[in-house]
PLY file of the C-alpha trace (Angstrom):
ply
format ascii 1.0
element vertex 157
property float x
property float y
property float z
element edge 156
property int vertex1
property int vertex2
end_header
35.61 8.58 36.38
38.01 5.98 37.78
38.11 3.93 34.58
37.38 0.56 36.20
35.58 -2.18 34.26
32.05 -3.05 35.42
33.04 -6.62 36.27
35.45 -5.22 38.90
32.90 -2.75 40.29
30.04 -5.30 40.43
31.29 -7.29 43.46
31.85 -4.07 45.41
28.24 -2.93 44.95
26.83 -6.45 45.19
25.39 -6.53 41.66
26.04 -8.29 38.38
28.18 -6.49 35.79
25.05 -5.91 33.67
23.15 -4.43 36.63
26.17 -2.30 37.53
26.33 -0.95 33.99
22.61 -0.04 34.24
23.15 1.69 37.59
25.99 3.72 36.11
23.85 4.67 33.12
21.00 5.83 35.38
23.42 7.79 37.55
24.88 9.55 34.51
21.39 10.51 33.29
20.46 11.78 36.74
23.61 13.87 37.07
23.12 15.32 33.60
19.41 15.89 34.22
16.53 15.24 31.90
16.67 16.95 28.53
15.10 20.41 28.73
12.29 19.45 26.35
11.36 16.43 28.47
11.48 18.44 31.72
9.35 21.18 30.14
6.81 18.61 28.93
6.67 16.96 32.37
6.06 20.32 34.05
3.27 21.00 31.55
1.63 17.66 32.46
1.82 18.52 36.19
0.36 21.98 35.51
-2.49 20.48 33.44
-3.13 17.92 36.19
-3.34 20.63 38.87
-5.61 22.83 36.76
-7.93 19.91 36.05
-7.98 18.98 39.75
-8.83 22.55 40.83
-11.54 22.97 38.22
-13.09 19.55 38.81
-12.28 18.50 35.23
-12.43 14.71 35.50
-11.58 14.14 31.81
-8.61 16.50 32.14
-7.36 14.51 35.12
-7.67 11.26 33.19
-5.77 12.80 30.26
-2.80 13.60 32.52
-2.70 10.17 34.21
-1.22 6.91 32.97
-3.95 4.22 33.07
-1.91 2.23 35.64
-0.96 5.22 37.80
-0.26 4.43 41.46
-0.47 6.96 44.29
1.13 6.18 47.64
1.31 8.13 50.85
3.86 8.02 53.63
2.64 7.50 57.22
2.41 11.25 57.88
0.37 11.83 54.69
-1.98 9.00 55.66
-2.52 10.66 59.08
-3.57 13.80 57.20
-6.33 11.82 55.48
-4.53 10.63 52.37
-4.71 7.05 51.15
-1.99 4.47 51.74
-2.25 3.44 48.09
-4.64 4.14 45.23
-4.26 2.52 41.81
-5.70 3.23 38.38
-6.38 6.49 36.57
-10.09 6.59 37.44
-9.54 6.06 41.16
-6.66 8.57 41.37
-8.69 11.11 39.34
-11.63 10.74 41.77
-9.28 11.39 44.69
-7.99 14.66 43.18
-11.28 15.80 41.58
-12.06 19.30 42.88
-8.91 19.46 45.03
-5.47 21.07 44.72
-6.61 24.57 45.69
-3.45 25.05 47.79
-1.16 23.13 45.42
1.60 24.58 43.29
3.90 23.11 40.67
7.52 23.05 41.87
10.77 21.17 41.42
11.58 18.68 44.16
15.27 17.84 44.14
15.27 18.98 40.50
12.30 16.86 39.38
8.75 18.08 38.68
6.42 17.78 41.64
3.73 19.51 43.66
3.89 21.58 46.83
0.77 21.72 49.01
0.97 24.70 51.36
-2.38 26.05 52.56
-2.03 29.61 53.87
1.70 29.41 53.11
2.37 26.53 55.54
4.03 23.46 54.05
1.70 20.48 54.48
3.10 17.96 52.03
4.66 17.46 48.64
3.76 15.13 45.82
6.68 13.49 44.09
5.70 12.61 40.53
7.06 10.03 38.10
6.20 9.74 34.42
5.65 7.07 31.80
4.94 7.83 28.15
4.35 11.50 28.87
1.77 10.92 31.60
1.84 10.81 35.39
2.54 7.19 36.37
3.33 7.59 40.06
2.48 10.03 42.82
4.11 9.86 46.24
2.54 12.00 48.96
5.26 12.98 51.45
4.37 14.76 54.68
7.03 13.36 57.04
8.85 16.43 58.43
12.23 14.69 58.45
11.93 13.72 54.78
10.67 17.17 53.82
13.62 18.80 55.60
16.07 16.83 53.41
14.44 17.96 50.14
15.32 20.91 47.96
12.46 22.92 46.47
12.53 25.39 43.60
9.94 27.13 41.49
9.17 25.20 38.33
9.86 28.14 36.02
11.79 28.04 32.80
0 1
1 2
2 3
3 4
4 5
5 6
6 7
7 8
8 9
9 10
10 11
11 12
12 13
13 14
14 15
15 16
16 17
17 18
18 19
19 20
20 21
21 22
22 23
23 24
24 25
25 26
26 27
27 28
28 29
29 30
30 31
31 32
32 33
33 34
34 35
35 36
36 37
37 38
38 39
39 40
40 41
41 42
42 43
43 44
44 45
45 46
46 47
47 48
48 49
49 50
50 51
51 52
52 53
53 54
54 55
55 56
56 57
57 58
58 59
59 60
60 61
61 62
62 63
63 64
64 65
65 66
66 67
67 68
68 69
69 70
70 71
71 72
72 73
73 74
74 75
75 76
76 77
77 78
78 79
79 80
80 81
81 82
82 83
83 84
84 85
85 86
86 87
87 88
88 89
89 90
90 91
91 92
92 93
93 94
94 95
95 96
96 97
97 98
98 99
99 100
100 101
101 102
102 103
103 104
104 105
105 106
106 107
107 108
108 109
109 110
110 111
111 112
112 113
113 114
114 115
115 116
116 117
117 118
118 119
119 120
120 121
121 122
122 123
123 124
124 125
125 126
126 127
127 128
128 129
129 130
130 131
131 132
132 133
133 134
134 135
135 136
136 137
137 138
138 139
139 140
140 141
141 142
142 143
143 144
144 145
145 146
146 147
147 148
148 149
149 150
150 151
151 152
152 153
153 154
154 155
155 156
């Protein structure tokens, strides 16, 4: 945008020119958004994960999760009974097995995620990250201040 070389920008942001170039690349991708096919595929994985969780389909949960998936909860989510951190597909699948009755697939700040709102009252959201087409990270967020700064939208086409 300002047509400055990365070696001039790097000292300003406190990074190397190579790291600055990577930051700029990530920022461009984020501004442009994920390709529609990738976003659609990610939403399908979240939907399959939620369906498997609701129906108690352990194999379906495992199919949606990366083997090294990590789930973390913020302090407010932990107070609600969630774990601080759970690692591995089997352990995360056990946590969600038979759950997600009040969960719904949504977009959180434009990225696929999950809204948990029993009886229509927002309890928490799950931010989701992906690796190789599977869920690789889940962040349970229940802190009211963080939730207030997020934008939610239905995960439709």
